[in-house]
C-alpha positions in Angstrom: 0.0 0.0 0.0 1.4 3.5 -0.8 0.0 4.9 2.4 1.1 3.5 5.8 -2.5 3.8 7.3 -4.0 1.6 4.7 -4.0 -2.1 5.0 -6.1 -5.2 3.7 -8.7 -4.1 6.1 -9.4 -1.1 3.9 -9.8 -3.2 0.8 -13.0 -2.6 -1.1 -12.5 -4.0 -4.7 -10.0 -4.9 -7.3 -9.9 -4.8 -11.1 -7.6 -4.9 -14.0 -6.1 -1.5 -13.4 -5.6 -1.7 -9.6 -7.4 -2.0 -6.3 -9.6 0.3 -4.4 -9.3 1.0 -0.6 -11.7 3.0 1.6 -9.9 5.8 3.5 -13.1 7.4 5.1 -16.9 7.0 4.9 -16.9 9.4 1.9 -13.6 8.6 0.1 -12.0 5.7 -1.6 -8.5 5.5 -3.1 -7.6 3.6 -6.3 -4.0 2.7 -6.9 -1.9 0.2 -9.0 -0.9 -3.2 -7.8 2.2 -3.7 -5.8 3.9 -6.9 -4.7 6.9 -7.5 -2.4 9.6 -9.5 -3.9 7.7 -10.1 -7.1 8.2 -12.8 -9.6 8.5 -11.9 -13.3 4.7 -12.4 -13.9 4.0 -10.0 -11.0 6.5 -7.5 -12.3 4.7 -7.4 -15.7 1.4 -7.2 -14.0 2.6 -4.2 -11.8 3.9 -2.4 -14.9 0.5 -2.9 -16.7 -1.3 -1.8 -13.7 0.7 1.5 -13.5 0.2 2.2 -17.3 -3.6 1.6 -16.9 -3.7 3.9 -13.9 -1.9 6.7 -15.6 -4.3 6.5 -18.6 -7.3 6.5 -16.2 -5.8 9.7 -14.5 -5.7 11.5 -17.8 -9.4 10.8 -18.4 -10.3 11.8 -14.9 -8.4 15.1 -15.2 -10.4 15.9 -18.4 -13.6 14.9 -16.6 -12.8 17.2 -13.6 -12.9 20.1 -16.2 -15.8 18.7 -18.0 -18.0 17.0 -15.3 -21.2 15.1 -15.8 -23.5 14.3 -12.9 -23.7 10.6 -13.7 -19.9 10.1 -14.0 -18.0 9.5 -10.7 -16.3 12.6 -9.6 -12.5 12.5 -9.1 -11.4 14.3 -5.9 -7.7 14.3 -6.5 -5.1 12.7 -8.9 -1.8 12.0 -7.1 1.3 10.1 -8.2 0.2 7.3 -5.8 -3.3 6.9 -7.3 -6.8 8.4 -7.6 -9.0 9.7 -4.9 -12.7 9.2 -5.6 -16.0 9.8 -4.0 -17.2 6.6 -2.3 -20.5 5.2 -3.7 -23.0 2.7 -2.4 -22.6 -0.3 -4.7 -22.2 -1.4 -8.3 -25.2 -1.7 -10.5 -24.4 -5.4 -10.8 -24.6 -5.8 -7.0 -27.9 -3.8 -6.8 -29.5 -6.0 -9.6 -28.5 -9.1 -7.7 -30.5 -7.8 -4.7 -33.6 -7.2 -6.9 -35.5 -10.5 -5.6 -35.6 -9.1 -2.1 -35.3 -5.4 -2.9 -37.4 -4.9 -6.0 -36.5 -2.1 -8.6 -39.3 0.0 -9.8 -39.9 0.6 -13.4 -39.3 4.2 -12.8 -35.9 3.5 -11.4 -35.0 1.2 -14.4 -36.1 4.2 -16.7 -33.9 6.6 -14.8 -30.9 4.3 -14.9 -31.3 3.8 -18.7 -31.5 7.6 -19.2 -28.6 8.5 -16.9 -26.4 5.8 -18.3 -27.1 6.8 -21.9 -26.4 10.5 -21.0 -23.2 9.6 -19.4 -21.9 7.7 -22.4 -23.1 10.4 -24.9 -21.1 12.9 -22.8 -18.0 10.9 -23.2 -18.8 10.7 -26.9 -19.0 14.5 -27.0 -15.5 14.6 -25.5 -14.3 12.3 -28.2 -14.0 9.4 -25.9 -15.2 5.8 -25.9 -15.7 4.2 -22.5 -14.6 0.9 -23.9 -15.7 -1.4 -21.0 -19.5 -0.7 -20.4 -20.9 -3.4 -18.1 -22.8 -3.3 -14.8 -19.7 -4.0 -12.6 -18.2 -0.7 -13.9 -21.4 1.3 -13.1 -21.8 2.6 -9.7 -24.9 3.8 -7.8 -24.8 6.7 -5.1 -27.0 7.0 -2.1 -29.9 8.3 -4.2 -29.5 5.3 -6.5 -28.4 7.5 -9.4 -26.0 6.1 -12.0 -22.3 7.0 -11.6 -20.2 5.6 -14.3 -16.6 4.7 -13.5 -13.5 2.7 -14.5 -11.8 4.5 -17.4 -8.6 2.6 -17.8 -9.9 1.0 -21.0 -11.2 4.3 -22.4 -9.9 5.2 -25.9 -10.5 7.6 -28.7 -12.8 6.7 -31.6 -11.2 4.4 -34.2 -8.6 3.1 -31.8 -8.5 -0.6 -30.8 -10.6 -1.6 -27.8 -8.5 -2.6 -24.8 -11.0 -5.3 -23.5 -13.7 -7.4 -25.1 -16.0 -9.2 -22.8 -19.1 -11.0 -24.2 -22.0 -10.2 -24.0 -21.1 -6.6 -23.6 -18.8 -6.4 -26.6 -19.5 -7.2 -30.2 -17.3 -9.8 -32.0 -16.8 -10.6 -35.7 -16.3 -14.1 -37.2 -12.6 -13.8 -36.3 -13.3 -13.2 -32.6 -12.2 -9.6 -33.0 -14.2 -6.6 -31.7 -14.9 -3.6 -34.0 -12.7 -0.4 -33.6 -13.9 1.8 -30.7 -16.7 4.0 -31.7 -20.5 4.3 -31.9 -21.0 0.8 -33.0 -18.9 -0.8 -30.2 -20.3 1.6 -27.6 -24.0 1.2 -28.5 -23.6 -2.6 -28.5 -22.4 -2.5 -24.9 -25.0 0.0 -24.0 -27.7 -2.2 -25.3 -26.5 -5.1 -23.2 -26.4 -2.9 -20.2 -30.0 -1.7 -20.8 -31.0 -5.3 -21.3 -29.4 -6.2 -18.0 -31.3 -3.3 -16.3 -34.6 -4.3 -17.7 -34.4 -8.0 -17.5 -32.4 -8.4 -14.3 -29.6 -10.4 -15.9 -27.2 -10.2 -18.8 -28.0 -11.3 -22.3 -27.7 -15.1 -22.7 -26.7 -15.5 -19.0 -28.1 -19.0 -18.8 -26.3 -20.7 -21.6 -22.7 -22.1 -22.1 -20.1 -19.3 -22.6 -18.9 -20.8 -25.8 -22.4 -20.9 -27.2 -22.9 -17.4 -26.0 -19.9 -16.2 -27.9 -21.1 -17.9 -31.2 -24.5 -16.3 -30.8 -23.0 -12.8 -30.4 -20.8 -13.4 -33.4 -23.8 -14.3 -35.5 -25.7 -11.1 -34.2 -28.3 -13.6 -32.4 -29.3 -11.6 -29.3 -32.2 -12.4 -27.0 -35.8 -11.5 -27.8 -36.7 -8.1 -26.4 -40.3 -7.8 -27.8 -41.8 -7.8 -24.3 -40.0 -4.5 -23.5 -42.3 -2.3 -25.4 -40.4 1.0 -24.2 -36.7 0.1 -24.9 -36.9 -3.3 -27.0 -36.6 -1.7 -30.3 -33.7 0.5 -29.1 -31.8 -2.5 -27.9 -32.2 -4.2 -31.2 -31.1 -1.2 -33.1 -28.0 -0.7 -30.9 -26.9 -4.4 -31.1 -27.0 -4.0 -34.9 -25.1 -0.7 -34.8 -28.1 1.2 -36.4 -27.5 4.5 -34.7 -25.0 6.9 -36.1 -24.0 8.1 -32.5 -24.7 7.6 -28.9 -26.2 11.1 -29.0 -28.8 9.7 -31.4 -29.6 6.9 -29.0 -30.0 9.4 -26.2 -32.5 11.4 -28.3 -34.6 8.3 -29.0 -34.6 7.4 -25.3 -35.6 10.8 -24.2 -38.3 11.0 -26.8 -39.8 7.7 -25.7 -39.7 8.8 -22.1 -41.7 11.8 -23.0 -38.9 14.3 -22.2 -38.8 17.7 -23.9 -35.7 16.9 -25.9 -32.2 17.1 -24.5 -32.7 20.6 -23.2 -34.6 19.5 -20.3 -32.0 16.9 -19.5 -29.2 19.5 -19.7 -30.9 21.8 -17.3 -31.3 19.1 -14.7 -27.6 18.1 -15.3 -26.4 21.7 -14.6 -28.3 21.8 -11.4 -26.8 18.5 -10.2 -23.3 19.6 -11.1 -23.7 22.8 -9.1 -24.9 20.9 -6.0 -21.9 18.6 -6.3 -19.3 21.4 -6.4 -19.5 22.2 -2.7 -19.5 18.6 -1.8 -16.3 18.1 -3.8 -14.5 21.0 -2.1 -15.3 19.4 1.3 -13.9 16.1 0.0 -10.7 17.7 -1.3 -10.2 19.3 2.1 -10.6 15.8 3.7 -8.1 14.3 1.2 -5.6 17.0 1.9 -5.9 16.3 5.7 -5.3 12.5 5.0 -2.2 13.3 3.0 -0.9 15.7 5.6 -1.3 13.0 8.3 0.5 10.5 6.1 3.3 12.9 5.5 3.6 13.6 9.1 3.8 9.9 9.9 6.7 9.5 7.4 8.7 12.4 8.9 
C-alpha cells in the first residue's frame, strides 16, 4: 500500500487497473498493484497496472474540467493513485438484490436515461468508455448512476482494450470492432437489457455458445419490453450513427422535452456537487498531511 495507514482491512474491490481501498466513509483510493519481492509475472502485472492507472488519470483530469452528474467525480489525482467519492454499490450488486429489494420501473427508466447520458457525454469529449458493463457502473446513495473505471477508455477509431461477451460485439474472427459508436452502443444495449431483465444477455447458456451467438448477431428477444426493446435491437445492430442519437430516441420515448430538459437538470446537479467536492478535497488533503507527518 502506498500509504502506511492503509491495510487489507481497507480493501473494497480490485480490477484490471488496480485495487480500491476505503480511507473514510466518503472517500476511496484507487492505486496500482504492488507486490513485495515479485516474480516476473507479477512485475509485468505491476507495470501494466501502472500504465492503466496513468491512462485513467488523464481521463479523470479531463472529466474534472468537463464534469457530468452521472460520472463518478475525481477528488484528487496523485502520483500514488486516484481519490474518488465513495459510492453505495455497483449496478451489478444492486441488480442481484432485486429479488428481495425490487427495482421499480421508474428507477429502471432513470438508470437507462442516466447511463445513456453519461456515455453520450463521453462521446461529446471524443472518448469511448470501452468497457461498459454493470460492474463498472456505480450507484450513489440516491440510486443515481455513476459511471466509473476509465482504464480502458480510448479515442474513436482506436483498438478496444478489452472485449467481454456479451457486452462487446465480436466478428467471425473473434475480433471486436474499432472503438466508436458501433462498439459503444452494443455495450450500452447489453447494459440496458441487464437493467430491464435483471440479468445479462444469454446469461443461462454455455459461454462458448454465447460467444457464437454474439458473433452471429443472435441476441435475446426483447419484444416484451415495449419501451426500450426496439432501441436495444437497433443498438446491437449498430443502427444509430452516434450515442447522442440513442439518447435522443430514449428521451423521446420517455416523453422528455428533448435534450434541453435533461441538460438543465444536469447543470443543477453539477452545481450541487461542487460544494461537496470541495469538502472532500479538504478531507483528502488532511489525510495526505497526516500520512506525510507519519513518514517524517
